[in-house]
N, C-alpha and C positions, 0 to 999 in steps of 0.2 A: 398467582399467586392466590385468588379469590377462592380455586379447589384445596388451597393447604390452609385458607384462613389466617393470611398473616397480612396485617394491613400493611400497605405501604409505608405507614410513615415507621416502622419498626425494623426498618432496616437502615443500616448506616454507613453499609457500601457495598459497591457491584462490583466484582470481577469479573471479566468478559474473557475469553481466550478460545484458540481453536479454530479459526477465523478472523478473514476481514470486514472489519467494521465498520458502514457509514454512518456520516452526519444524521442523518435520517431516524435510525434506528437507536443511535446515541441521544436524541432529544425525546425520542418516544419510552426509551426508559428514566428518561432524569423527569418528565412530562408525570410519569405514572408513580415514581416510585420515588423522586426527589432525593437520592443518596447520590452520594459521591460511586464516583463511578471508574474505574481502573481496568486499562486494555494491556492484557501480556503478550510478549513477545520472544517465540521462542520454536524450539520444535518437538517434535517426540524424540528424537535422539535427545537432545539434552535438558526439556523442561524448558521454562520460564527461565532466561535470561534478559531483560527490560520490561521496564514499564512506560505506560504510557499514562497521561494524566485524565481529568477530566473531559477534555474538547479535543483528545487525542482521535484521529481516524491513520489510515494508509495515507501516508505521503506528511503526517507529522510526525513527532520526536518522542521519540523512548531517553529515557534516564537507566543506564547499564545496574543490574542487580549488583547488590557488594558480594564478591567471590564469584560472578561470573566477568566473561567475558566477550565482548564482540567490538568488532574493526571492521574497516571499507578497506578493501583491496586498490584507494587511488589516493591521490594526495588531499590533505585536507581541503575541503569545501568542493572538492571534484566526485560525483557520483562515480559509482564502482560496488564490483560483488561484497553481498554481505561477508562475513563469516563468524560463527558464535561457538563460544565456546564452555562447557560446563564443567563443575568438578561431578556430576551425578549424570555424566555424559553414560550412555551405552557403549560396551566396546563395539568399537566395527572390526574386529580381529580376535582369531580362533588359535587355541592352540597352548600355547605355554604361559601361564595365569601372569607371571613373572614381567615375562616380556611386554605381555599385552598392556598389563597397567602402565606400562614405561611407555611404549609406545602412544599410547592415549593420551597420555599427558602433553603430547604435543600435537595432539590431531583438531585439527580447527575442520568445521562442518558447513557448507554452503549449503542454506536452505533454499537457495534460488530466487534472492530477492537482491535488488540496489541500494543503496541507502549512499548517505552524504555524512561524513564526520564534521561534526561542527565545533566551531573554536572554542561552546562553554562545556564539551565533555557529551551532549547530546549526539544522539543519531537518529537521524531524516531517512525514515525508512518510503522511497518510493515507489516503488512499485517490482511486478513481479521480471525476471531478468528478462524473460522469454520474450517479453513485449518491448521490450526499451528498444526508443529507434535511433539514429542515428542521421543527423542533419548537419551537413556543414561542419562533421567533428564533433557536434557538440550533442551528448546524449541526452534524448526526453522517455520522462517516464509517462505514460499515456494517461496513468493514475493519477500522477499529483494534479495535470492539467484537469484531468475528469472532478475531482475533489473541489478545486477553487469553484469553477464553475457551476458546478451545480449548489455550491451554498452563494454564491453573489449572484447569479441570474432566473433561477431556479428554471431548469431547463429540464425539470425529471431527471431521468435516467440519464447519464453521456455515458459515450465510450467513445476515442479518437485511434483512430487509422490512418497510419500512415502511408501513402503510395509507395510502392518501391522506382527507382529512376527517377524522382523528380525530389522538388522540397516542400510540398505539399501537405498537411495534414488535415484529415476532414472531421471535425464535429459532429459526431450523431447522435440523436437527441431525441428524447418522445414525450416533451412539453407542449405545454399549450399556446408559448409566447415564440416572437420571431426576434428572434437580435441582431444588430447590423454587424456583418463582419468583422468593419473596422473597430467596434465597439469592443469585440473579441481579441481581437489583434493588441489592440492598447492593451488591455486588463493583462493580456500573457504574456508582456514584453519584457519582462523581467526572468521568464522561462524560456523564452525561446531567442535563437539566434536571428540575426536582423533578416536572413535572408529565407526565413519561413515562413510561407502563406499558408493562409487560414479557409476554411472553408463551413459553413456550416451547413448541416443537413437534417430536416427533419423526418423520423419517419413512425409507421404506425408501432409499429414494435419490433423486439430486440428476436433475433434467432439465442435460445439459451440452451447451454449441455445437460447431459443427463443429471449431473450434479445442483442445478438449478441457476447457475454462473453465467453471463453474458459469452455468447458464442465469439470470441474477439476473430477466429479463422474464418467463418463466414460472414459476417461484417467486412472485413478486410474484402474478400472474393466479393460481397455486395459492392462497395467501395469503387472498386476496381473495374464497376461495368460486364 
């Protein structure tokens, strides 16, 4: 904004879209601009279908935009794949335009995320479907745990991985603090089944993908030893 010669106080609202947004980044935006921050949820195929408020991060709640649709393929209060639909969706079919338009009207797009439909009509976005783990029949979204721990204990960057064939979650972080495992387990009690075990491991650095995200597959291999 300095290059554009825009005073931070001149901005009344900031809309973020296109990628995951962390609490730390939102805090920097609020500190720099002091403006209301909105994060939208959608895809290239649908455009924005829901909005999160000023405190939204992945793992937070969204409100569906009027005339757009968002559903969870699970019972209310339980995690399941997210499906979204928009009047402005790109047509997934090629051929007869009349037939295509009719089929597109019934088409739901799956962006690859997992969510929970809440009783108040909002939807909690938990994380990527690829990363969800199953412990004792309970689906756990690592990103939801990571968001809570990073904002509560100051662990720096956090990544949660599950070891196959056991009921253990490893919490990997690059922070400077050491937190007792029993404190973390207690703090996550409402998110984890009773049989889940937690182990906290400090790492010097995280492996990154070419797009600048934490490489979860590499971390899972590290956790397996």
